[in-house]
N, C-alpha and C positions, 0 to 999 in steps of 0.2 A: 412529580406527582406519585403519591405512594398509591399502590394497588388497594381497592376496597375489598376486605375480606368479608365474606359472607358469615352471618351468625353460626351456620353448621360447622364452618371451619374452626372458629374459636372453641365451639362445644367439644368437637373431637381432639383439638389440641389440649384443652383444658382436662379433659378425661384422661388422656395419655399422661399428662404431667401430673395430675391428681393420684393416679394409680401408682405411679413411680414414687410419688413423694409418701404416699401411704405405706407402701412397701417398706421404704427406707425407716420411716418412723415406727413402724411395728418392730423392726429388728435392733431399735435403740432402746436402752433401758430408759423408763420413765422419770429418773431422778438425775441430776448432774453427776458425771462421774468425778473422782478426785482430779482436781487440776481444771475444772471447767469454769472456775471462778472468772469475771471479766479482767483482762489484762490490758489495761488502759494506761497510755503513756501520755505526758503533756508535752507538746512542742514549745519552741522557744516564744510563740506569739499566744501562748496559753490555751490553744486549742486541744481538745483530747483527740488521741490518734489510736485506733485499734486495728491490728492485723489479722486477717484470717488466711488460711491455706487450704487448698484442695490439689491434692496429688493425684497423679493418673490413677492409682490404685483406689481412690475414693469416687470415681464415677460410677453411678449405680445405674445410669439408663441414658441412651442417646437416640434420639430420633430427627429424621430430617427427610427431606424429599428425595434424597439419593445424591445430593450435590454437596454434602457436608464434608469437612476436612477428616472428621472423626467417624469410625466404622460404627454402624448401628448395633446397639448392645441394650440389653442382652439379647441372645440369639433370636429369641420369640418375638422381639418388639415389632411392632408395625412401621412401615415407612409412613410418612406424611403424602398421602396421595391428592389432595384436595388442590387443584390448579391455583385457587386464589392464594395458597400458603406456599407457593413455589418460593424456595430459598430460605424457607424458616428452618429453625434447628431449636430443639430442646434438650438441654443437659440436665440432669438431676444428680446432685452428689452430696457427700458428706462433708461438713465444714469442720475444720480444725482451728483451734486458736494458736498463737504464736509459739506455744510449748508443744504443739502436735496433739493434743487431745480433742477427740471428737466432740463437739459441742452442739451439734445439730445438723440440719440438712439445707439445701439450696437448691435452687432452679435458675437456670440461666437461659432466657427465651431471646433468639435471634429473628427479626423480621426483615426481609428484604423488600423493598419499594421497587419502582421502575428502574432505579439506578442501582445495579449490584454493588457497587461500592459503598452505598448509603446503608450502613448497617444500624438498625434500630434495636439497641439492646435494653433489655430489661433483666433485673436480678429479684429474686424474693428469698431471703433467708429467715429460717424457722430455727431459733436458738433456744434450746432447751431451757426451760424456767426463767427465760430472759424477754422472749416475745419474738415477734415477727418484724422483719426490715424490708422495704420495698425501695429499689432504685431504678432509674431510668437515665439512659445515655442515649439522647437524640442524635442523629445522623449528622448533625451540624456541629455537636459539642466538640471542642477540642480536647485533645490528650486523653481521650476515653474516660472523662469524667462523668459520674453519674449522679444525678441529683438524687437524694434521697426524698420520695414522694410520700412516705407514709410508714407508720409502723404501729405497734400494739405493745402494751405493758411497758416495759423499761425504754421502748423506743417510740412511744407514743408523742411525745413532745421534741423529739430529736430533729434538729436541723443541721443540715451538713451535706457531705458529699462522699461518695465511695468510689475509689478508682480500682481499675482492672488491669492486671498485667498477667500474660500468659506466662507459666513457670512450668517446665518440665512435663508437659502432657496434661497440666492442670492449670491452677489461677492462683494468684495472688491479690486479695482483697484488702485494700486499706480503707477504713471508715475513719473520716475527720469531721468533728463536730465544728459548726460556727463558733462555739464558745466551749466552756468546759463541761463535761458530761457529769452527771451526778450520780 
C-alpha cells in the first residue's frame, strides 16, 4: 500500500521541479539547433522508434530526502524534507537525440511507497518545438517499461511506451510507438 502524500508535499515537489525546468529552458535557445529534427527509425514490426540520451554532464538538478544515490545538485538545492515524500527523488536534465544534439529538457520523478523496492517512476520530456511527453512506470510493470500517458503537439495522439536504461551516470530512453509515428 502506497503512502498517501499530502497536497503540500506535491506543491513543494512541483515548485522545485518547475524552478529547475524553468532555469534549464531559459538557458536553451528558443529555436531548434541544427541536428534537432526527430531521428525516428522503423523496426521490423513497423513501429517507430526514437532514442534519447542523457549524459552525467546533462544533469541540471537533483533533489531527494538524503537517501538517493545521486548527490544533491546544484549545491544550493534544498533536500526534500516532507516525511510523506520519504524516498522520493527528482532529477532534471538536458535531453539529447541519438546524434548528441540537445533537443529539450526532462524530469524524472521517483516515488517510494511502503515497499522501498517498489519504485513508481514518471518522466516528463519537453522537446523544443515538438511538444511535451509524459510517461509512467508503475512498480508492478516489468522491464522498466513506461506507458506513455499523454503529450502535447507532436505527441498529442502518440500511443506507445518509453523504456529507461541507466547509462554512465545518465539515462538512455527509447520511445516506441504502437504504430508508425507521422
